[in-house]
C-alpha positions as CSV (number, residue, x, y, z in Angstrom):
1,M,53.4,-72.7,-35.9
2,E,51.2,-70.0,-37.7
3,Y,52.0,-67.2,-40.0
4,L,50.0,-64.0,-40.1
5,D,48.5,-62.2,-43.1
6,I,49.8,-64.7,-45.7
7,V,49.4,-63.6,-49.3
8,E,49.4,-65.7,-52.6
9,G,51.6,-65.1,-55.6
10,K,53.1,-66.7,-58.7
11,F,56.8,-67.4,-58.8
12,I,58.8,-65.8,-61.6
13,K,62.5,-66.5,-61.0
14,R,65.2,-66.6,-58.3
15,L,67.7,-63.8,-58.6
16,N,70.2,-65.0,-56.1
17,R,70.3,-67.1,-52.8
18,F,68.3,-64.5,-50.9
19,V,66.0,-62.8,-53.5
20,A,63.4,-63.9,-56.0
21,E,60.8,-62.2,-58.2
22,V,57.1,-63.0,-57.6
23,N,53.9,-61.7,-59.2
24,I,51.6,-60.6,-56.4
25,K,48.2,-59.5,-57.7
26,G,49.7,-58.2,-61.0
27,I,52.7,-56.5,-59.3
28,I,56.2,-57.8,-59.7
29,E,57.8,-57.8,-56.3
30,K,61.3,-58.7,-55.2
31,V,60.9,-61.0,-52.2
32,H,63.2,-62.5,-49.6
33,V,63.8,-66.2,-49.9
34,K,63.9,-67.8,-46.5
35,N,66.0,-70.8,-47.7
36,T,69.5,-70.6,-49.0
37,G,69.5,-74.2,-50.3
38,R,69.5,-74.9,-54.0
39,C,65.8,-75.9,-54.2
40,E,66.2,-76.2,-57.9
41,E,63.3,-78.7,-58.2
42,L,61.0,-76.3,-56.4
43,F,61.6,-72.8,-57.9
44,I,59.7,-73.3,-61.2
45,E,58.3,-70.3,-63.0
46,G,54.5,-70.1,-62.7
47,I,54.1,-72.1,-59.5
48,K,51.8,-70.9,-56.7
49,V,53.7,-69.5,-53.7
50,F,52.8,-68.1,-50.3
51,L,54.4,-65.1,-48.7
52,E,54.6,-63.5,-45.3
53,P,54.7,-59.7,-45.1
54,A,57.8,-58.2,-43.6
55,K,57.5,-57.1,-40.0
56,N,59.9,-54.2,-40.6
57,P,58.2,-51.7,-42.9
58,D,61.5,-50.2,-43.9
59,R,62.9,-53.5,-45.2
60,K,63.8,-53.5,-48.9
61,T,61.8,-56.6,-49.6
62,K,58.2,-56.3,-48.5
63,Y,57.6,-60.1,-48.4
64,S,59.3,-63.4,-47.5
65,L,58.6,-66.6,-49.4
66,V,57.6,-69.3,-47.0
67,A,55.8,-72.0,-48.9
68,L,55.0,-73.2,-52.4
69,Y,53.4,-76.0,-54.4
70,K,55.3,-78.8,-56.1
71,K,52.5,-80.0,-58.3
72,D,49.8,-80.9,-55.7
73,L,52.3,-81.1,-52.8
74,L,52.5,-78.1,-50.5
75,I,56.0,-77.6,-49.1
76,N,57.1,-75.1,-46.4
77,I,60.6,-73.8,-47.4
78,D,61.2,-71.5,-44.5
79,S,64.6,-72.7,-43.1
80,Q,64.1,-70.4,-40.0
81,I,61.0,-72.2,-38.8
82,P,61.9,-75.9,-38.1
83,N,63.4,-75.3,-34.7
84,Y,60.3,-73.4,-33.6
85,V,58.1,-76.2,-34.8
86,V,60.0,-78.9,-33.0
87,K,60.2,-76.8,-29.8
88,E,56.4,-76.3,-29.9
89,A,55.8,-80.0,-30.5
90,M,58.1,-81.2,-27.6
91,T,55.3,-81.0,-25.0
92,I,52.3,-81.7,-27.2
93,N,53.2,-84.2,-29.9
94,P,52.4,-87.7,-28.5
95,H,55.3,-89.3,-30.3
96,L,57.8,-86.9,-28.7
97,I,56.2,-87.1,-25.3
98,K,56.7,-90.9,-25.5
99,Q,60.3,-90.4,-26.7
100,F,61.4,-87.7,-24.2
101,G,58.9,-88.1,-21.3
102,E,57.9,-85.0,-19.3
103,I,60.3,-82.2,-20.3
104,T,61.1,-80.1,-17.2
105,F,63.4,-77.6,-18.9
106,L,63.7,-76.6,-22.5
107,K,65.8,-73.8,-24.0
108,S,66.6,-72.6,-27.5
109,E,70.0,-71.7,-28.9
110,V,72.4,-73.2,-26.4
111,T,76.1,-73.3,-26.9
112,Y,78.1,-76.4,-26.5
113,G,81.8,-76.7,-27.6
114,N,82.1,-74.9,-30.9
115,S,78.4,-75.1,-31.9
116,R,75.2,-73.6,-30.9
117,F,72.4,-76.2,-30.9
118,D,68.8,-75.4,-31.6
119,L,67.5,-76.9,-28.3
120,Y,68.6,-78.1,-24.9
121,Y,66.3,-80.2,-22.8
122,E,66.2,-81.8,-19.4
123,N,63.9,-84.5,-17.9
124,S,64.5,-84.4,-14.1
125,Q,62.5,-87.5,-13.5
126,L,64.4,-89.7,-15.9
127,K,67.6,-87.8,-15.2
128,T,68.3,-87.2,-18.9
129,K,69.5,-84.1,-20.6
130,G,70.8,-83.4,-24.1
131,F,71.0,-81.2,-27.1
132,I,68.8,-81.3,-30.2
133,E,70.0,-80.0,-33.6
134,V,67.1,-79.5,-36.0
135,K,67.4,-79.7,-39.8
136,G,64.7,-78.8,-42.2
137,V,64.2,-81.1,-45.2
138,T,62.6,-80.0,-48.5
139,L,64.2,-82.3,-51.1
140,E,61.7,-84.9,-52.2
141,N,61.3,-87.5,-54.9
142,H,58.3,-89.9,-55.1
143,G,57.9,-89.8,-51.3
144,K,61.6,-90.3,-50.5
145,V,63.4,-87.3,-49.0
146,K,67.0,-86.5,-48.5
147,F,69.2,-84.0,-46.7
148,P,71.1,-81.8,-47.5
149,D,70.3,-80.4,-50.9
150,A,73.6,-78.6,-50.9
151,P,76.9,-79.3,-49.2
152,T,76.9,-78.3,-45.5
153,V,80.1,-78.1,-43.6
154,R,78.2,-76.6,-40.7
155,G,75.9,-79.7,-40.6
156,T,78.8,-82.1,-40.4
157,K,80.3,-80.0,-37.6
158,H,77.0,-80.2,-35.7
159,L,77.0,-84.0,-36.0
160,N,80.6,-84.3,-34.7
161,E,79.7,-82.0,-31.7
162,L,76.7,-84.1,-31.0
163,I,78.9,-87.2,-30.9
164,K,81.2,-85.4,-28.3
165,S,78.1,-84.5,-26.2
166,V,77.0,-88.2,-26.1
167,E,80.6,-89.2,-25.1
168,E,80.2,-86.8,-22.2
169,G,76.9,-88.3,-21.0
170,Y,74.3,-86.2,-22.8
171,K,71.4,-87.9,-24.6
172,S,71.5,-85.9,-27.8
173,Y,69.6,-86.0,-31.1
174,V,69.7,-84.7,-34.6
175,F,66.1,-84.0,-35.6
176,F,65.1,-83.9,-39.3
177,I,61.8,-82.2,-39.9
178,I,60.3,-82.8,-43.3
179,Q,58.6,-79.6,-44.3
180,M,55.7,-81.4,-46.1
181,K,53.3,-84.3,-45.5
182,G,53.4,-87.8,-46.9
183,A,57.1,-88.7,-47.0
184,T,57.8,-92.5,-46.7
185,E,61.6,-92.6,-46.1
186,F,64.5,-90.3,-45.2
187,S,68.1,-90.8,-46.0
188,A,71.2,-88.6,-46.1
189,N,72.1,-87.2,-49.6
190,Y,75.4,-89.0,-50.2
191,V,75.7,-87.8,-53.7
192,T,75.5,-84.1,-52.7
193,D,77.5,-84.3,-49.4
194,P,79.2,-87.6,-48.7
195,K,81.0,-86.1,-45.6
196,F,77.6,-85.3,-44.0
197,A,76.2,-88.8,-45.0
198,N,79.2,-90.6,-43.4
199,A,79.1,-88.3,-40.3
200,L,75.5,-89.3,-39.8
201,I,76.4,-93.0,-39.8
202,K,79.1,-92.3,-37.3
203,A,76.7,-90.3,-35.1
204,Q,74.2,-93.1,-35.1
205,E,76.9,-95.6,-34.2
206,A,78.1,-93.3,-31.4
207,G,74.6,-93.2,-29.8
208,V,73.3,-89.9,-31.2
209,G,69.5,-90.3,-31.7
210,I,68.2,-89.7,-35.2
211,L,64.6,-88.5,-35.3
212,C,62.6,-87.7,-38.5
213,F,59.0,-86.5,-38.7
214,D,56.9,-85.1,-41.5
215,S,54.6,-82.1,-41.1
216,V,51.1,-80.9,-41.8
217,V,51.6,-77.9,-44.0
218,K,49.0,-75.3,-44.8
219,R,49.4,-71.9,-46.5
220,N,49.6,-70.2,-43.2
221,S,50.9,-72.9,-40.8
222,I,53.2,-75.9,-40.3
223,V,52.7,-78.5,-37.5
224,L,54.9,-81.5,-36.7
225,N,53.1,-84.7,-37.6
226,E,54.3,-88.4,-37.7
227,P,57.6,-90.2,-37.6
228,V,59.2,-91.2,-40.9
229,N,61.4,-94.2,-41.5
230,V,65.1,-93.4,-41.4
231,N,67.7,-95.2,-43.6
232,V,71.1,-93.7,-43.0
233,N,72.9,-96.3,-45.1
234,V,71.3,-95.6,-48.5
235,N,74.0,-95.0,-51.2
236,V,76.8,-94.6,-48.6
237,N,80.2,-95.8,-49.4
238,V,81.2,-97.5,-46.2
239,N,84.8,-97.7,-47.2
240,S,85.0,-93.8,-47.2
241,K,84.0,-93.5,-43.5
């Protein structure tokens, strides 16, 4: 997935969930933040950031913040992009081709129950079909990554709906795309959202597939890369399930 006309800036401060101040070539601009998570460990004054010009010339913010450096690690923070990256990779990434076989039908934003999942797929040869809910991951500490970085009622609801789909015969997945390279392990963030962490265990026990991949991130692109080890039981209080 590529961005067009990326520009470089220096981060100043976050004004609210949606807007930040960035210095772009000496001009202080208010820019759109394409990630409503906390990202407190990422938004540090003076860091190098990369921005995408707004496609709508009349928009109040002329740029959207899509990537930044955490020391030497380049991280994509665009929460709107992971489902596109996964959809693009479904037919070209060798690991996903091995996982799903030859996809014969693939559609974005498909409603099931009370949820709208990012992807719906079918493999007519294997007679499999299912839903894929994609979650972007940006919270990292020494190679270990966690999701979510803020409580997500919506995320827990998605897991429960995926469980229902499996019970009805679908082969469904939750897909965590780590928006950086080099992660060594993924786990649910039990401290931040124990309900989501426990729902993820229940989903795995019910047969929902859990996929996790890192990404190759550049200033103007992000591409799905390699599988990352998943440990859903880290720090989870089993008695609270």
